[in-house]
N, C-alpha and C positions, 0 to 999 in steps of 0.2 A: 503493498501499500504508499509506504514511503516514497519508493523509488516511480511508481504511478503517478504519485503527486508531483514530485520533483519533476518529472518529464511533463507533468501539466503545465508547471510554472513556467519553464524555461521555453516551452512552446508559446504561452502567452507573451511573453519577454522579446521574444522574435517577432511575434506579430504586432505588439505595441510598438516595437524595432521601427518594421515596415511602414507602418501607418507614418509615425514621426517624418522619417525620412521621405513618404511620399507625399505628405503635407509641405515640406520644404521644396518639393520637384514642383508640385503642383504652385505653389507660388512664385517662384522663380521661371517657369516655364509655359504656365497654364496647362488647365486638363487636356484640351483637345493634343496637345505637344509631346504629352508625358505617356509613354505605354506601358504595360503591367511589366514588360521584360526591363524596362528603366528601373522600377522600383524594387525589381527582384534583383538586379543586377547592384543596385546603390545601397541594399539594405542586407544583401546575403541571404535572402531569404528565396528559397527556388520558386520559380513562377509558377509550377502546379500546386504548391502549398498555398499561393496566393490565390489562386482560382476555387482551389477547392474551399478555403476560407470564407473569401468574400464573393464567389460566384462569378461575379462581372468588374469589369472596370469601374461603371457605375458603382458597386458595392465598396469599393476601397475610396473611389471620390467621396462618397458620403462618409464612410468614417475620417477621412482625412479633413474634411471640411468641419467637421463633428470637433474632432479633435483640436481644429484650430479655435473653434469659439471658446472652448474649453480652457485654452490658454490665454485667450484675450480675456476670460471671465476675471483669471486669478489676478490679473493686473489693476482691476476694478474691487476686488476681493474687499470687503471692508472698509473700503472709502466710504459708503453711502451710511455707514452706520455709525462713521465714528463722530464724538462729539462736537469737534470742527463743523461738521457739515448740518446735523440736526439741530443744532442752536442757532442756526441761521434761520431768516422768516420763509414761510412757505414759498414766496415769490422768487427769494434768493436761489434757493433750493431749485426751484424750477428752470431757472435759468440755466445753473452749474450742469444739471444732468443735461439739458439741450445741448449744451457743448460738449457733453460726450462724444456726440457724433463728428463734432470740429475736431476732436482729440484722435477719433479713427482715421478722419483723411489726413489730417497733418503727420500722423506719426506711425499708420499701418496703410499707408496705400496699398500694398501688395495684396493685403488681407482684403480690402472692401474691393478691389479689381477683382479678386478670385471670387469673390461673392456675386457680384454681376455675372461673370461667366459659369458661376455654379446654377445660379437661377436659369440660366439658358440651356444650360446643360439638360439639368431635369425634366424640363419640359420638352425639349428635342429626343430625349430618351423617354418620355411616358412614365416617369416614375410614379407608381401608383402611391398614394399619399400615406398609405399605411407604412410602407417601407422609409417614409423621412421621419416617423415618431420620436427617436431618437434624437436626431438631429434638431428637431422642434423644441425638444428640452433643452439643448444644448444652447440656444441661441438666448442671448443675454435679454431679458424679459424687464426693461425698465418700467412697465405700467405700473405695478404695484409701488414702486418707489415714488414714482410721478403721483399717483393716484395719493398718496402717504403724506407728499410734499404739499398738492393741492387742498386737501383736506386741513393741514395745520395752516395755510395760508387764508383759509376761509375763517380760521380761528382766532388767528392773531390781526385778522383785517388788510393784508397786504394783497390777497385775490379776490377777484370780483366772484359770485356766488352764481350770478346768472347765466351760466354757460352748460354746455355738454361736454364736461371735460375728456369724455372718452371719444366722442368726436375729434375736439382738440388735438387728443393725443395722436390718433389716426392719422391726421391730416399732417402734422406737423413731422412724425416719426416717417411717413412715407416721403414727405416733401425735402426734407433731411437727407434723405438716406440717397434719393435717385441725386438729388443735387449733387451729393458726393461723387456717385458713381458718373455723373456727366464730365466733371471736372476731371476725373481720375482717366477715363475714356479718352478725353483730349479733344481740343478743337475740330471740328467737322467743316464748318461752314465757312465761306469768307471773312464774313463780319464777326465769328466769334472770336472772343477774347477772352480768355480764362486769367489771365495776370493779376486779378483782383479776387480771385474765387475764396480768398478766406474771409475776405472784407464783407463780400456776398452772402457766404453761408453766416457771417456774425450780425449781418442787416436782418436777415431771416428770423436768428433766433430773440435780436432786440425787437422786432414787428410783434413776436410771439409772446415775450415778457409785456411787452405793452398791452396786448390786447387781455392778457390773464389780469392784468394791474389793477387792483381795487381805486377808484379815483380817490378814495377818502385815504387811500395807505401806503401812497408810495408816488413818489413825484418822478415822472419819467423822463428819460434821458433828455438833456437838450436837442439834441438830431430827431427826437421824434417829437417837440413840442409844437414843433413850425406843423408837422402834418397834421396832430391834433386841433391845431388852432384854422 
């Protein structure tokens, strides 16, 4: 039994190593440009073992992007539970949370680029939704933290109460994510100019903050006072 257990652990470690190596290859080259044999060669795990364990390239792609999300989660671990964060007004917490998208864009461009490619890949491969459950669980779900900040803002008077907050969350999560992806994919049209990409993201975050702010609770940024008047 001990020998069987040891062999199982060894196999799991080799599979984990293959996932980590595959994730790095996907980040570097993109999903379409990486073959199962590339992962096998780089990780030292036989290609037959990879096919036996993951079934297809789609299977290992899902495992690799899931692994990367878990890695990103560790970067933010504990930040939103810290005393420094929760002691802020609800509005300031919401603004800081929206800025997490900005952090992903500025510090993890390869990851954001891969997410866009992964979305297209699973649509093209017609991956059933039930096969994405583990992946979905790995994706950072900012909503519970944002909702907690919204409720705190309603209590401390910094956030307005007369809004559909879930609709706001979906609108801004989609808008910020897709804007980041657009900047990362690069300029396409002759008129495209992404030299102010970070300022555009900041503007979107500022307008969201302004929309959330209670008229009696927080003075809006000077740049937005003109728009309000």
